[in-house]
N, C-alpha and C positions, 0 to 999 in steps of 0.2 A: 491729642485726641485721635490718634491714628486708628484705634479700635472702632471709634464711632464712624469714621470715614469708610473703613472697610465694611462695616455693617451696612451703611447706606448704599454703597456701590455693589453690594452682594446681590441685591434684588432689583428687578425692573421697576421703573417709575410707576407703572400701573399697580404693582403690588403695594408700594408705599401709599398710594392714594387710597387703595382698599383699606390699608391699616388705619389711616387717619379717619376715613369715613366710618369705619366700623367702630372706632372709639367714640366718635361723635354720636352716632345713632344708638349704640348700646348704652352709653351713659344716660342719654335721654330716655331710651326705652325702658331701662331697668328702674328708672324713677317711677314708672307707671305700671309696667306689665305685671309685676308680682301682685299688685293691688287691684287690678282691673276685676278679677274674679271676686275679690272681697267686696269691691264697690257694688258690683251687680248683685251679689248675695244680700247686701244691705238694702238695696233699692227694691229687690223682689221679696222683701220681708222674710228673709231666711229660707227661701226656696232654693236649696242647694242644687237639685236636679235641673231646674229651669235655668239657673245662672250658668251651670256647666254646659247646657245645650247652646246657649248664646256664645259662650267662649269657644265651643267646638265649631261654630259657623266659619270662622276664619280658616282653619285647616281643611274643612270640607270643601270650601271654595277653592282652596289651593290644590286639592287633589284634581278637581275638574279642570281648572285652568292649566295645571302642570302637564296635562295630556298634550297640550299644544305649545307650552312655553319652551321646552327643550328644542323642539323642531323649529320654532321661530328663531331661536338663538343660533341654530346651525344654518339657517337659511338667510336671515337678514343681518346677522352679526350680534356680537355681545353688547357693544356699547348702546345701540338704540334701545334694546330691551331693558338694560339697566337704568337708562334715563327715564323711560316711560314708567317703569316699576316704581322708582323713587318718587316721581311726581304723584302717582296714584296714592302711595302710602302717605305722603305729606298731606295731601288733600283730605284723606280719611281721618288722619289724626287731628287736623284742624277742625273737622266737622264734629268731633267728640265734644268740643268746648260748648257747642250749642245743642247737643243732643239732650232731649227731655222726655224720651219715651223708649220703651223696650224695642219697638219696631225701628226707631232711628238708630239705636245702638246696633241692632241686628244688621241693618243695611250697611252701616259704616264698617262693621266687622267683616262683612262679606267683601266690601271694596278693598279693605286692607289685605284680605287673603289673596285677592287677585294680584295686587302689587307684589307681595312677598313671593308668590309662586313664579312670577315673571323674572324676579331678580336673581334668585339663588342658582338656578341651573346655568344661566348666562355667566354669572360671576365665577362659579366653580370651573366652568369650561375655560374661562379666560385664564385662570391660573394654570391649567393644563397646557394652554396654548403657549404661554410665555416662559414657563419654568421647566428646566431640564428634569428628567425623571428622577435623578438622584437627589434633587433638592425639593421635591414636591411635598413630602411629608413634613419637612422643615418649614416650608412656606405655609402649609395648612396649619401647622402649630403656631406660627407667627400670627396668623389671622385669628386663631383661637385665643391667643394671648391678648390681642387687641380687643377682642370681644369682651374679655374678662376685666380689662382695665376699666371699661365702662360699668361692667357688672359689679365690680368691687365697691365703687363709690355710689352707684345709683340707688340701691335699695334703702340705705340709711337716710340719704337725702330725701328719697321718695316718701319715707314714713312721715317726715316732718311736713313735706308739701301736701301729702294726702290728708293730713289732719287739718291743714289750713284751707286748701282749695285744690281739688284734683285737676281743675281746668288749667292751672299753671303748668302742670306736667304735660298735658296734651299739647299746649302751645310750644313748649320747649322741644318736645319730640318732633313736631311738625317742622319747626325751624331747622333742626339738625338734619332731618331727611332732605330738606331743600338745599342746604349747604353742601351736603354730600353729592347731590345731583349736579350742582354747579362745578364741583371739583372734577367730576367725571367728564363733563362737557369740556372743561378747560384743559385737562392734563392727560386723560386716558385715551390712547389711540385704539382703533379697531384691531382686534387680534385674530379674527376668524381666519383659519388656514385657507390659503388659496389653492384648492385642490385642482388637479388637472382637468377634471370634467367641468368644474366651475369656470375655469379660464377659457375653455373651449366654448362654453355656452355664452360667455360675454363677447367673445370674438365672432360667434356665429349665432345670432338671435334665433334663427330658424331651428337651431338644434336644441333649444331649451326644453322642448317636450321630451327629448331623448335623455336629457341629463336631469330629469326630475329626481328630487330628493328621495333616496331609497327608504322604504318603510321598514320599521323595526318589528320583527316577529318573535314571539316568545320561543318558538321551537328552534330558532336560529341563534338566539341570545339567551339561553336559559340561566346562565350563571348570574347575570346582573339581577334578574328577577328573584332568584333564590337568595342572593346576598341581601337584597332589600327585605325579603320575608324574614330572614334570620335577624335582621336589625330591629324588627318591630318590638321585641321585648325591651330593648334599650330605650327606644323612644317612648314606649309605654310608661317606663319608670319616670322619664322626664315629664310626661304629661300629667303625672300625679303631683309633681312638686308644687305647681302653681295653684292648683285647685284643692287637692285632697290633703296634702301635707299640712297646710295651715289649719285645717279642721282637726287633724290629728294632734297638732301642737296645742290647739285650743282646749283639748281635753286634759292637758297636763300643766299648762302655764297660764297664769292670769294675763300677762302682757305678751301674748303669743305673737303679735305682729313684730315686736322688737326682737324676739327670739328668731323668728323666721328671717327677718332682714339681716340679723347677725350671721346666721348660717350661710346665707347667700353671699355676704361680704367675705366671710372666710374662704368660701369657694373661689370667689373672684380674685382675692389677693394671692392665694396659693397658685392659681393658674398664671397670674402675671409674673410672679417671682420664679416659677420653676418650669413652666411649660416648654420653653425652648431647650432647656437642659435635659429634661426628660425625653423630649422628642429626639434629640441627637443621640442620647444614650440608647433609646429603643431601636435606633437604626442599626445597631450592632446585631440585632436578633431578627429572625424571620418574622414577617408581619403577622402570620397566622398564630405564632406563639404569643406575641404581644397582645393580640386581640383576645386570645383564650384567657390570658391573665386578667385583662380588662373586664371581660364578661364575668369572671369569677368574683372580682372585687365588687362589681355592681350588684351581683347576686347577694353578697354580704350586706350591701346597703339596703336592699329590699327587706331583708329580715331585720336589719337595724332600725329602719324607719318604723317598722311595725312594733318592735318590742323594747326600744330604748327607754329606760325608766327615768333618766335625768338629763339635764342640759349638757353635762360633761360627756355623757355617752353619745348624745346627738352630735356634739362637736367632733368626736372621734369618727362617727359614721360619716359625717360630711367630709372629713379629710380622706377617708377611703373612697367616697364617691368621686372626689376631685382627682385622685390618682387614677381611678378607672376611666374617668372622662378624658384625662390628658393622654392616656395610653391608647384609647380606642379611636378617638376622632381623627387624628392625622393619619393613622395607619389604614383605617377603613377607607378614607377618601383617596389615599394613595393607591390602594388596591383597585378602586373603581377607575381611577385615571389610567392605570396600567392596562386594565381590561378593555377600556373603551377605544375602538378604532377612531381615527381623527374625524371622520364624517359623522360619527354618532356621539361625540363628546357631550354636547348639550343635552341630548336625549338620555344618555346614560346617567348623568347627574340628575336629570329630571325624574327618571324612574327611581333612582336610589332615594331621592328626596321625598318620594311618595310615602316612605315609612313614617316620616314625621307628620304628613298630612293625615294618614290613616289613624294613627294613634291620637293625634291632636283633635280629630273629629269625634272618635268614639271613646277615647280615653277618659275625658272629664265626666261624661255621662255615665259610662260604665263604672268608673271609680266612685262616683257619687252614689250609685245604686248599691255597689258592693260595700262601700263604707257604711251606708245606712243599714244594710241587711246583715253584714258579717262583722263589721267593726274594722278599724284600721289595722289591727294586729294581724288578722288573717288575710286581709286583702293585700297588704304589702308583702306578706310571706308568699302568697301565690305568685306575685311578680318575681320574687327571688327564685322560686322553682323554675319558672319559665326561662329566666336568664341562664340558669345552669344547663337546661336542655338546649337552648339556642347556642350556647358556647361551643358545644361539640359540633353542631352543624356549621356554624360560621367558620370554625377552624378548618374544616374540610373545604368549604367553598373558597375561602381566601387562599388556601394552598393552591387550588386550581387556578385562581386569578393570577397569582404571583408567578405561577409556572410559565405564563405567557411572556414574562419578562426575560426569560432565558431562551425563548425561541427565536429563530431568525425572522426578520420582518416579513418575509414571503409566507411564512407559516403562521404568523401571529394574527393576521387580519380576520379570517373567518372564525366564527365560534359556532360549530354545528353540533357538537356532542359533549358539552361540558357536564359537570356533575348533575345528575338527575335524582 
């Protein structure tokens, strides 16, 4: 089994702990997450807009707390933030078992949003800390594969559990998050780069005021903000999958929950089987061209979700969605990692992650309103058009980001006049 040994030694221990933890938490999370919106929809007597508002509280909280999470990860380290985040998420999931009112669900959703926003900037910065640049897209692809191992099995098991007692899924999810936390405490070292100014501050406490963490300003770092803006149509499409797509399927299929779970399982299995191969093959091409293709495929998905007339066509659309997802994720994260100066890594990933928070907050409510007023056909088609427009802008922005890869280190640090 030499190939297995080579695979294990290829990556840092911290990466493998991330892989194991991601499998644990996503398996548990996907038993529950796809059906949380449906659960709220039933509890609120079919009020789609109100259930979407509650679902949107988690990413809304994430946007607010992410303003600080990246800076905290850059200042205090990756490991403490990840541990605190997982404890918060575990407690919030445990609380869902005893939740008996709309306000309790809202509070726990907000708490969960705080935990998630603390975790991901620190975790993504950790990958950048320990992985050489030429392997980063491969490692991000590995983590995406791990995520989908859980996503492949979780939904179908979740359907069965959901029909028996949703509280069981909440308990399993809480336990998985806690076990992940223990793994990080036990095996993951701190990876925060020891920059010169930090070392001097530790040696000379009186100099700490002079080595204060630099603030990040839009005019000095425009490209990361514009990349984040151009990523919003992608995350908007994702935000519709959990809340609006089941409602669209409900208009076509009697057993729409099983259809929905089957589509998610197809997505997960495809990623597990092909993500690393596709990521390695995509490395042969410029990142901006791969991302342009990915956006184009996701635009097709928007139109497909709107107009697919049968289960077979939905399966074909889901396969296209998975290809676009596998091409886009690792490459766009690599572009962010290349663009980010070492002292800003946590904050760069925090800024980029805001695109998920923005669409997660407004996407469900906006989708519910547009679905009610326009119908799923036209709403998903509008998202497809947005993706086509965003594809052109993201192509140019990623070209600018990846150009930094070819600059000497002395020229690559400041970013004062990127694409505007």
